[in-house]
Backbone as CSV, one residue per row, in Angstrom:
resi,resn,N_x,N_y,N_z,CA_x,CA_y,CA_z,C_x,C_y,C_z
1,MET,132.260,73.926,57.095,131.141,73.713,58.136,130.762,75.237,58.695
2,ASN,131.816,76.108,59.019,131.633,77.358,59.408,130.865,78.054,58.720
3,THR,131.276,77.927,57.261,130.461,78.940,56.230,128.987,78.395,56.191
4,ARG,128.728,77.193,56.311,127.365,76.553,56.173,126.735,77.062,57.331
5,ARG,127.407,77.081,58.631,126.753,77.377,59.751,126.146,79.001,59.902
6,ASN,127.170,79.731,59.207,126.866,81.199,59.095,125.613,81.536,58.188
7,PHE,125.628,80.639,56.925,124.461,80.637,56.224,123.248,80.533,56.862
8,LEU,123.253,79.451,57.702,122.002,78.968,58.209,121.719,79.917,59.454
9,ARG,122.563,80.553,60.036,122.213,81.606,61.125,121.663,82.758,60.548
10,LYS,121.990,83.115,59.347,121.424,84.336,58.712,120.001,84.133,58.480
11,GLY,119.625,82.615,57.748,118.215,82.471,57.594,117.532,83.074,56.511
12,MET,118.417,83.761,55.588,117.502,84.435,54.536,117.967,83.795,53.270
13,TRP,116.981,83.538,52.520,116.781,82.938,51.108,117.333,83.842,50.248
14,GLY,117.085,85.293,50.064,117.060,86.075,49.036,118.749,86.143,48.647
15,GLY,118.869,86.191,47.179,120.243,86.283,46.627,121.061,84.892,46.365
16,LEU,120.257,83.794,46.655,120.738,82.498,46.656,120.700,81.980,45.095
17,SER,121.651,81.577,44.640,121.711,81.044,43.365,120.982,79.518,43.243
18,LEU,120.745,78.940,41.955,120.518,77.595,41.794,121.501,76.772,42.189
19,ALA,122.806,76.978,42.285,123.773,76.248,42.574,124.007,75.999,44.027
20,MET,123.037,76.453,44.813,122.988,76.469,46.233,122.009,75.497,46.806
21,LEU,121.497,74.570,45.841,120.598,73.679,46.402,121.118,72.839,47.531
22,PRO,122.214,72.487,47.521,122.662,71.648,48.974,122.431,72.530,50.109
23,GLU,122.664,73.893,49.909,122.478,74.723,51.277,120.895,74.806,51.614
24,ILE,120.243,74.826,50.584,118.606,74.878,50.968,118.416,73.578,51.597
25,ALA,118.932,72.272,51.170,118.867,71.045,51.800,119.225,71.000,53.184
26,ALA,120.424,71.713,53.398,120.946,71.533,54.717,120.169,72.607,55.729
27,ALA,119.624,73.637,55.221,118.962,74.637,56.160,117.552,73.663,56.565
28,ALA,116.895,73.219,55.518,115.828,72.463,55.798,115.820,71.331,56.753
29,VAL,116.967,70.538,56.680,117.137,69.538,57.546,117.699,69.829,59.110
30,ASN,118.497,70.775,59.036,119.110,71.282,60.179,118.217,72.165,61.009
31,GLY,117.133,72.695,60.312,116.190,73.430,61.013,115.190,72.673,61.851
32,ARG,115.302,71.438,61.720,114.574,70.378,62.483,115.318,69.843,63.542
33,HIS,115.115,70.392,64.718,115.833,69.843,66.072,115.707,68.619,66.467
34,ASP,114.373,68.049,65.927,114.251,66.565,66.428,114.987,65.766,65.373
35,MET,115.612,65.790,64.348,116.197,65.001,63.498,117.096,64.106,64.302
36,ASP,117.297,62.876,63.760,118.273,61.951,64.228,119.597,62.103,63.554
37,ALA,120.535,62.683,64.530,121.713,63.112,63.922,122.593,61.973,63.282
38,SER,122.363,60.810,63.894,123.289,59.722,63.632,123.131,59.096,62.030
39,GLY,121.848,59.458,61.445,121.880,59.192,59.971,121.728,57.730,59.799
40,ILE,121.911,57.395,58.423,121.454,56.166,57.943,123.093,55.358,57.786
41,SER,123.324,54.216,58.202,124.644,53.632,58.163,124.690,52.552,56.829
42,LEU,125.643,52.427,56.053,125.697,51.292,55.138,126.745,50.469,55.387
43,LYS,126.422,49.028,55.049,127.686,48.079,55.008,127.861,47.594,53.674
44,GLN,128.791,46.464,53.502,128.905,46.036,52.012,127.652,45.490,51.700
45,ASN,127.545,45.817,50.470,126.323,45.477,49.611,125.026,45.686,50.264
46,SER,125.002,46.770,50.855,123.567,47.358,51.423,122.637,47.413,50.384
47,VAL,121.479,46.893,50.573,120.174,47.225,49.761,119.384,48.319,50.310
48,ILE,119.291,49.391,49.381,118.491,50.375,49.567,117.281,50.498,48.558
49,LEU,116.075,50.457,49.155,114.861,50.508,48.479,114.079,51.835,48.583
50,PHE,113.719,52.375,47.462,112.740,53.457,47.144,111.324,52.909,46.997
51,GLN,110.479,53.518,47.803,108.988,53.111,47.725,108.013,54.350,47.823
52,GLY,106.811,54.157,47.071,105.993,55.216,47.168,105.084,55.233,45.805
53,ASP,104.728,56.489,45.517,103.787,56.772,44.380,104.568,57.161,43.417
54,SER,103.707,58.102,42.514,104.278,58.561,41.216,105.395,59.521,41.369
55,ILE,105.680,60.155,42.206,106.900,60.747,42.455,108.031,59.940,42.683
56,THR,107.872,58.862,43.216,109.019,58.001,43.282,109.337,57.148,41.926
57,ASP,108.261,56.618,41.464,107.854,55.759,40.138,108.521,56.714,38.974
58,CYS,108.118,57.843,38.786,108.593,58.714,37.760,108.962,58.195,36.349
59,GLY,108.040,57.049,36.214,108.252,56.409,34.655,109.187,55.470,34.682
60,ARG,109.670,54.901,35.688,110.578,53.867,35.526,110.137,52.687,34.805
61,ASN,110.909,51.749,34.321,110.692,50.582,33.816,110.435,49.438,34.884
62,ARG,109.078,49.229,34.904,108.621,48.262,35.973,108.973,46.912,35.530
63,GLU,109.449,46.692,34.349,110.028,45.406,33.990,111.508,45.071,34.535
64,ALA,111.939,46.102,35.085,113.509,46.106,35.334,113.649,45.219,36.401
65,THR,114.860,44.388,36.547,115.044,43.659,37.596,116.589,43.872,38.056
66,VAL,117.363,44.694,37.461,118.732,45.003,37.707,119.029,46.097,38.462
67,CYS,119.518,46.090,39.704,119.654,47.314,40.378,120.809,48.374,39.968
68,ASN,120.585,49.578,40.388,121.506,50.611,40.098,121.604,50.768,38.320
69,THR,120.475,50.672,37.773,120.431,51.085,36.675,119.307,52.154,36.185
70,PHE,119.455,52.848,35.015,118.355,53.813,34.715,117.023,53.284,34.666
71,ASP,117.030,51.910,34.151,115.546,51.393,33.965,114.993,51.055,35.431
72,MET,115.724,50.805,36.206,115.218,50.410,37.572,115.030,51.702,38.344
73,LEU,115.813,52.608,38.461,115.502,53.723,39.273,114.562,55.002,38.471
74,GLY,114.634,54.901,37.360,113.882,56.080,36.552,114.422,57.213,36.717
75,PRO,113.808,58.187,36.083,114.585,59.588,36.053,113.957,60.533,37.034
76,GLY,113.787,60.261,38.237,113.153,61.134,39.336,114.149,61.256,40.454
77,TYR,113.743,61.486,41.632,114.717,61.867,42.642,115.386,60.578,43.038
78,ALA,114.895,59.601,42.996,115.545,58.222,43.410,116.805,57.995,42.638
79,LEU,116.848,58.456,41.249,118.060,58.452,40.464,118.974,59.215,40.776
80,PHE,118.561,60.414,41.217,119.435,61.646,41.528,120.145,61.400,42.706
81,ALA,119.490,61.003,43.859,120.064,60.512,45.134,120.968,59.029,44.971
82,ALA,120.568,58.111,44.212,120.960,57.037,44.119,122.522,57.135,43.472
83,THR,122.463,57.904,42.248,123.750,58.145,41.856,124.852,58.573,42.807
84,GLN,124.508,59.590,43.641,125.534,60.185,44.551,125.666,59.135,45.547
85,VAL,124.817,58.424,45.921,125.126,57.136,47.094,126.270,56.315,46.492
86,MET,125.896,55.913,45.209,126.951,55.058,44.427,128.269,55.658,44.233
87,LYS,128.327,56.912,44.038,129.668,57.523,43.766,130.404,57.583,45.086
88,ARG,129.587,57.943,46.160,130.281,58.479,47.439,130.632,57.175,48.206
89,HIS,130.044,55.910,47.989,129.858,54.821,48.675,130.465,53.680,47.769
90,ALA,131.199,53.853,46.675,131.601,52.805,45.894,132.244,51.590,46.507
91,ALA,133.235,51.892,47.442,133.552,50.760,48.032,132.810,49.653,48.562
92,LEU,131.469,50.228,48.919,130.446,49.275,49.689,129.477,48.733,48.620
93,GLN,129.587,49.176,47.438,128.791,48.656,46.429,127.364,48.369,46.644
94,PRO,126.616,49.568,47.281,125.221,49.480,47.514,124.333,49.029,46.184
95,LYS,123.468,48.327,46.561,122.451,48.002,45.570,121.070,48.744,45.655
96,ILE,120.878,49.367,44.847,119.596,50.453,45.099,118.647,50.002,43.964
97,TYR,117.210,50.083,44.453,116.126,49.764,43.898,115.094,50.595,44.032
98,ASN,114.057,50.769,42.810,113.036,51.599,42.997,111.736,50.804,42.766
99,ARG,110.780,50.806,43.543,109.491,50.092,43.430,108.330,50.919,43.533
100,GLY,108.467,52.454,43.266,107.184,53.197,43.521,106.333,52.812,42.335
101,ILE,105.103,53.107,42.629,103.883,52.941,41.522,103.029,54.213,41.517
102,SER,102.791,54.728,40.423,101.980,56.009,40.207,100.553,55.641,40.840
103,GLY,100.071,56.607,41.542,98.757,56.607,42.195,98.635,55.905,43.276
104,ASN,99.550,55.458,43.858,99.431,54.464,45.329,99.173,55.493,46.410
105,LYS,98.183,54.768,47.078,97.979,55.377,48.441,98.548,54.347,49.428
106,VAL,98.531,54.404,50.783,99.369,53.480,51.674,98.650,52.117,51.622
107,PHE,97.099,52.074,51.578,96.774,50.848,51.496,97.171,49.959,50.113
108,GLN,97.639,50.724,49.098,98.086,49.956,47.979,99.491,49.543,48.175
109,LEU,100.146,50.170,48.849,101.474,49.682,49.156,101.560,48.459,49.913
110,ARG,100.589,48.249,50.903,100.503,47.097,51.655,99.979,45.824,50.773
111,ASP,99.063,46.202,49.675,98.591,45.226,48.959,99.788,44.499,48.127
112,ARG,100.968,45.191,48.050,102.004,44.669,47.204,103.360,44.663,48.155
113,TRP,103.138,44.547,49.331,104.474,44.728,50.354,105.424,43.520,50.339
114,GLU,104.714,42.392,50.391,105.382,41.176,50.221,106.423,41.094,49.169
115,THR,105.735,41.264,48.159,106.855,41.028,46.777,107.662,42.155,46.549
116,GLU,106.996,43.399,46.759,107.568,44.644,46.341,108.506,45.479,47.415
117,ALA,108.565,44.960,48.726,109.384,45.427,49.451,109.995,44.385,50.401
118,LEU,109.303,43.588,50.972,109.844,42.509,51.974,110.761,41.763,51.270
119,ALA,110.548,41.285,49.926,111.131,40.271,49.191,112.627,40.719,48.921
120,PHE,112.740,42.086,49.093,114.126,42.694,48.681,114.992,42.629,50.018
121,MET,114.555,42.457,51.252,115.276,42.603,52.285,116.010,43.723,52.484
122,PRO,115.379,44.963,52.321,116.306,46.041,52.394,116.935,46.332,53.679
123,ASP,118.213,46.942,53.373,118.848,47.471,54.862,118.467,48.801,55.125
124,VAL,117.853,49.557,54.060,117.424,51.161,54.107,116.067,50.850,53.239
125,LEU,115.092,51.193,53.870,113.696,51.379,53.204,113.293,52.968,53.135
126,SER,113.112,53.594,52.036,112.731,54.898,52.013,111.223,54.981,51.333
127,ILE,110.262,55.447,52.211,109.077,55.480,51.714,108.560,57.041,51.650
128,LEU,107.877,57.539,50.120,107.462,58.761,50.157,106.075,58.330,49.677
129,ILE,104.851,58.637,50.552,103.737,58.315,50.391,102.742,59.358,51.017
130,GLY,101.588,59.656,50.546,100.665,60.422,51.435,99.725,61.450,50.556
131,VAL,100.575,61.881,49.173,99.928,63.001,48.630,98.725,62.632,47.816
132,ASN,98.614,61.253,47.450,97.487,60.794,46.942,96.199,60.362,47.868
133,ASP,96.892,60.140,49.210,95.864,59.825,50.228,94.960,60.859,50.570
134,PHE,95.512,62.212,50.202,94.814,63.391,50.430,94.057,63.883,48.931
135,TRP,95.096,63.964,47.992,94.626,64.443,46.667,93.461,63.613,46.090
136,HIS,93.248,62.430,46.225,92.334,61.606,45.433,91.111,61.750,46.245
137,THR,91.079,62.311,47.530,89.709,62.588,48.043,89.044,63.917,47.480
138,LEU,90.018,64.786,46.720,89.450,65.727,46.057,89.181,65.401,44.390
139,SER,89.887,64.618,43.831,89.743,64.234,42.496,89.196,62.850,42.008
140,SER,89.330,61.942,43.081,88.924,60.588,42.472,87.930,59.924,43.298
141,GLY,87.264,60.804,44.405,86.176,60.036,44.976,86.742,59.047,46.031
142,TYR,87.996,59.345,46.410,88.461,58.481,47.533,87.972,58.888,48.893
143,LYS,87.704,58.008,49.678,86.914,58.192,50.941,87.985,58.394,52.141
144,GLY,89.217,58.161,51.862,90.007,58.171,53.074,90.046,59.427,53.927
145,THR,90.722,59.375,55.258,90.977,60.581,55.771,92.389,60.579,56.544
146,VAL,92.646,61.673,57.078,94.126,61.686,57.672,94.144,60.484,58.691
147,GLU,93.154,60.337,59.379,93.191,59.108,60.517,93.404,57.773,59.799
148,VAL,92.836,57.715,58.693,93.027,56.193,57.739,94.414,56.225,57.410
149,TYR,94.896,57.264,56.920,96.281,57.405,56.532,97.433,57.120,57.612
150,ASP,97.058,57.805,58.687,97.944,57.535,59.973,97.784,56.090,60.331
151,ARG,96.426,55.564,60.498,96.581,54.016,61.006,96.949,53.226,59.987
152,ASP,96.968,53.139,58.678,97.287,52.342,57.571,98.998,52.508,57.517
153,LEU,99.540,53.608,57.730,100.990,53.819,57.666,101.528,53.119,59.038
154,ARG,100.919,53.463,59.877,101.561,52.707,61.250,101.400,51.176,61.210
155,ASP,100.417,50.568,60.626,100.221,49.011,60.447,101.168,48.695,59.504
156,LEU,101.404,49.336,58.397,102.265,48.751,57.440,103.940,48.901,58.151
157,LEU,104.269,49.919,58.799,105.614,49.950,59.343,105.835,48.973,60.522
158,LYS,104.588,48.857,61.350,104.747,47.911,62.395,105.155,46.418,61.732
159,TYR,104.391,46.067,60.701,104.392,44.728,59.989,105.831,44.839,59.546
160,THR,106.260,45.794,58.880,107.670,45.897,58.123,108.746,45.615,59.318
161,LYS,108.565,46.093,60.414,109.623,46.063,61.481,109.582,44.737,62.197
162,GLU,108.471,43.990,62.253,108.272,42.740,62.525,109.086,41.679,61.503
163,LYS,108.878,41.916,60.307,109.566,41.023,59.450,110.823,41.408,59.308
164,LEU,111.347,42.661,59.335,112.788,43.053,59.043,113.310,44.017,60.331
165,PRO,113.312,43.557,61.419,113.767,44.257,62.716,114.976,45.119,62.414
166,ALA,115.838,44.830,61.616,116.993,45.673,61.537,116.891,46.650,60.339
167,VAL,115.781,46.874,59.767,115.732,47.714,58.586,115.798,49.140,59.015
168,GLN,116.501,50.165,58.518,116.583,51.460,58.703,115.487,52.243,57.699
169,LEU,114.484,52.806,58.559,113.517,53.600,57.920,113.740,55.084,57.452
170,VAL,113.334,55.222,56.453,113.306,56.706,55.955,112.162,57.097,55.459
171,LEU,111.417,58.071,56.093,109.997,58.441,55.918,110.211,59.857,55.227
172,CYS,109.772,59.984,53.960,109.707,61.385,53.366,108.370,62.093,53.448
173,GLU,108.551,63.275,53.801,107.316,64.034,54.058,106.491,64.382,52.666
174,PRO,105.323,64.014,52.571,104.639,64.491,51.509,104.498,66.100,51.301
175,PHE,104.411,66.346,50.263,104.354,67.937,49.893,103.435,68.416,48.709
176,ALA,103.099,69.581,48.778,102.400,70.431,47.845,103.289,71.636,47.569
177,ILE,103.381,72.172,46.332,103.970,73.365,46.117,102.845,74.474,45.551
178,ARG,102.667,75.376,46.609,101.849,76.399,46.242,102.132,77.177,44.997
179,GLY,101.095,77.230,44.095,101.309,77.896,42.866,101.241,76.893,41.517
180,GLY,101.537,75.621,41.975,101.403,74.646,40.864,99.946,74.539,40.370
181,SER,99.970,73.975,39.251,98.396,74.131,38.537,97.482,73.058,39.198
182,ALA,97.933,72.082,39.907,96.998,71.152,40.390,96.590,71.451,41.982
183,ILE,97.204,72.573,42.542,96.942,73.100,43.823,96.147,74.161,44.128
184,ASP,94.957,73.981,44.230,93.723,74.709,44.483,93.816,75.043,46.246
185,GLU,94.701,75.989,46.515,94.872,76.335,47.797,93.775,76.261,48.763
186,PRO,92.570,76.911,48.478,91.485,76.913,49.409,91.159,75.232,49.852
187,ARG,91.183,74.334,48.874,90.789,73.090,48.962,91.814,72.255,49.666
188,TRP,93.306,72.435,49.489,94.364,71.891,49.679,94.870,72.126,51.393
189,PHE,94.652,73.424,51.663,95.198,73.965,52.726,94.111,74.643,53.727
190,PRO,94.099,74.230,55.016,95.273,73.521,55.775,94.910,72.047,55.765
191,ALA,93.866,71.523,55.186,93.623,70.044,55.117,94.919,69.139,55.012
192,PHE,95.489,69.668,53.988,96.753,68.629,53.660,97.873,68.489,54.671
193,ASP,98.196,69.899,55.409,99.105,69.876,56.352,98.914,68.729,57.442
194,GLY,97.666,68.456,57.642,97.530,67.282,58.583,98.086,66.014,58.269
195,TYR,98.359,65.732,57.037,98.814,64.511,56.758,100.393,64.651,56.622
196,ARG,100.802,65.767,56.572,102.354,66.146,56.777,102.704,65.923,58.205
197,ALA,101.693,66.392,59.082,102.001,66.334,60.454,101.955,65.028,60.948
198,ALA,101.009,64.194,60.533,100.818,62.837,60.803,102.005,62.034,60.448
199,LEU,102.549,62.288,59.265,103.808,61.589,58.823,105.007,61.858,59.863
200,LYS,105.320,63.167,60.216,106.388,63.538,60.919,106.045,62.789,62.600
201,ARG,104.930,62.737,62.924,104.625,61.958,64.109,104.984,60.440,64.140
202,ILE,104.865,59.908,62.960,104.863,58.632,62.703,106.409,58.395,62.577
203,ALA,107.192,59.248,62.040,108.610,59.031,61.773,109.272,59.088,63.251
204,GLU,108.785,60.142,64.082,109.336,60.162,65.521,108.867,58.681,66.367
205,ASP,107.836,58.416,66.214,107.386,57.223,66.847,108.158,55.870,66.434
206,PHE,108.528,55.807,65.162,109.207,54.549,64.832,110.701,54.769,64.761
207,GLY,111.189,55.900,65.162,112.602,56.090,65.004,113.105,56.299,63.681
208,ALA,112.370,56.777,62.637,113.049,56.819,61.329,113.526,58.011,61.143
209,THR,114.329,58.109,60.021,114.682,59.310,59.459,113.730,60.017,58.632
210,PHE,113.562,61.314,59.110,112.505,62.173,58.574,113.010,63.180,57.476
211,VAL,112.607,63.070,56.233,113.093,63.948,55.200,112.108,64.996,54.880
212,PRO,112.424,66.310,55.414,111.583,67.515,55.271,111.372,67.940,53.738
213,PHE,110.734,67.365,53.003,110.732,67.985,51.613,109.890,69.396,51.599
214,GLN,108.867,69.486,52.329,107.936,70.806,52.252,108.835,72.106,52.547
215,SER,109.444,72.072,53.634,110.164,73.216,53.900,111.328,73.522,52.720
216,ALA,111.821,72.663,52.173,112.879,72.806,51.193,112.140,73.435,49.933
217,PHE,111.010,72.990,49.728,110.217,73.553,48.368,109.895,74.860,48.810
218,ASP,109.369,75.168,50.017,108.901,76.469,50.431,110.044,77.605,50.196
219,ALA,111.388,77.184,50.666,112.492,78.069,50.397,112.824,78.139,48.992
220,ALA,112.692,76.908,48.211,113.016,77.061,46.762,112.102,78.055,45.909
221,VAL,110.885,78.241,46.339,110.069,79.158,45.404,110.337,80.292,45.820
222,LYS,111.333,80.934,46.735,111.735,82.026,46.861,113.003,82.373,45.838
223,LEU,113.551,81.233,45.252,114.541,81.591,44.209,113.941,81.517,42.809
224,ALA,113.047,80.733,42.675,112.225,80.566,41.172,110.857,80.228,41.440
225,PRO,109.964,80.574,40.622,108.505,80.318,40.660,108.205,78.883,40.900
226,ALA,107.095,78.469,41.617,106.769,77.239,41.933,106.567,76.314,40.579
227,ARG,106.293,76.927,39.460,106.228,76.031,38.337,107.674,75.511,37.606
228,TYR,108.557,76.427,38.137,109.944,75.853,37.680,110.553,74.824,38.269
229,TRP,109.916,74.466,39.699,110.261,73.125,40.303,109.098,72.107,40.133
230,SER,108.031,72.546,39.854,106.955,71.556,39.355,105.691,72.232,38.801
231,ALA,105.572,71.778,37.605,104.452,72.356,36.720,103.268,72.370,37.451
232,ASP,102.847,70.939,38.214,101.566,70.794,38.684,101.495,70.993,40.345
233,GLY,102.791,71.218,40.873,102.947,71.522,42.401,102.971,70.014,43.081
234,VAL,102.774,68.945,42.168,102.872,67.666,42.943,104.052,66.876,42.261
235,HIS,104.459,66.748,41.032,105.100,66.115,40.383,106.338,67.088,40.144
236,PRO,107.564,66.782,40.740,108.724,67.796,40.482,109.211,67.570,39.053
237,ASP,109.489,68.792,38.414,110.413,68.544,37.192,111.866,68.576,37.814
238,LEU,113.027,68.606,36.560,114.166,68.344,36.974,114.748,69.176,38.048
239,PRO,114.774,70.394,38.008,115.248,71.110,39.147,114.601,70.624,40.699
240,GLY,113.301,70.370,40.798,112.576,69.764,41.970,113.143,68.295,42.221
241,ARG,113.309,67.642,41.322,113.977,66.230,41.573,115.440,66.223,42.166
242,GLN,116.255,67.238,41.695,117.391,67.395,42.174,117.364,67.989,43.447
243,LEU,116.506,68.971,43.851,116.457,69.517,45.270,115.861,68.321,46.085
244,MET,115.039,67.480,45.796,114.497,66.318,46.575,115.784,65.458,47.135
245,ALA,116.553,65.269,45.944,117.768,64.248,46.300,118.794,64.905,47.122
246,GLU,118.865,66.173,47.173,119.893,66.885,48.046,119.185,66.612,49.391
247,VAL,117.998,67.029,49.635,117.322,66.909,50.838,117.355,65.351,51.474
248,TRP,117.061,64.506,50.543,117.095,63.091,51.101,118.507,62.683,51.377
249,LEU,119.564,63.179,50.862,121.004,62.739,51.218,121.382,63.610,52.280
250,GLU,121.046,64.708,52.648,121.125,65.508,53.700,120.668,64.785,54.948
251,ALA,119.302,64.658,54.787,118.638,63.931,56.137,119.131,62.566,56.415
252,THR,119.704,61.847,55.169,120.029,60.452,55.655,121.664,60.353,55.987
253,GLY,122.274,61.656,55.695,123.709,61.602,56.086,124.623,61.085,55.095
254,LEU,124.018,60.513,54.081,124.669,59.725,53.044,125.511,60.489,52.139
255,ASN,125.487,61.954,52.141,126.285,62.938,51.479,127.536,63.166,52.190
256,ARG,127.672,62.793,53.598,128.720,63.311,54.418,129.671,62.230,54.882
257,GLN,129.102,60.908,54.621,129.983,59.849,55.223,131.202,59.208,54.345
């Protein structure tokens, strides 16, 4: 722990190796003083559900029904995080599912929420949503705004808490990696930052665990170019998926319990 604290205190990313992704994750999470230090708790047979868009979906088999399988989890960050949770918490036998769907925006989550979220009765519900709520205003004629995103997500979470009062929420920060082929910086920034800020405020208001993906990727591009982590700056490749899993595990505390 002292070594990690010394690393964080130095605050420099130069000279890091790719083997130090956990340190990047720790610095990203510990740098947010508003984080809930208590983290996520698991019990016997806890159900963990990952929800979101293509970054969570990542080509999973949508016909899969069995938890804790490659078909269910897909080859993305959800798999990378889930395998660590299953290894570290094997005695509790957690049941982990992925129901992300490519292209989704918040209102599309709501359209399928009864069967694709609430029906699982998750103890832990992790949501990564928001990049399409912005990106599709540039690429697909979507007329949403950051205000719509904020309202829709708050309504969805309020409804979720009414139906599942004990659910532990994990809200993941939407992110964009500058230098990716899809990231036209003058069009993306600073407008996209408003969606990230909205998500953070929502996490605070709902007492959710906040997963700071953007700061982790901002640090990672000092190790290797943006297109090493994600060719288009939106959909992470294998190193980016591993980094996301490390940040998720650090934020939830499920790598330490």
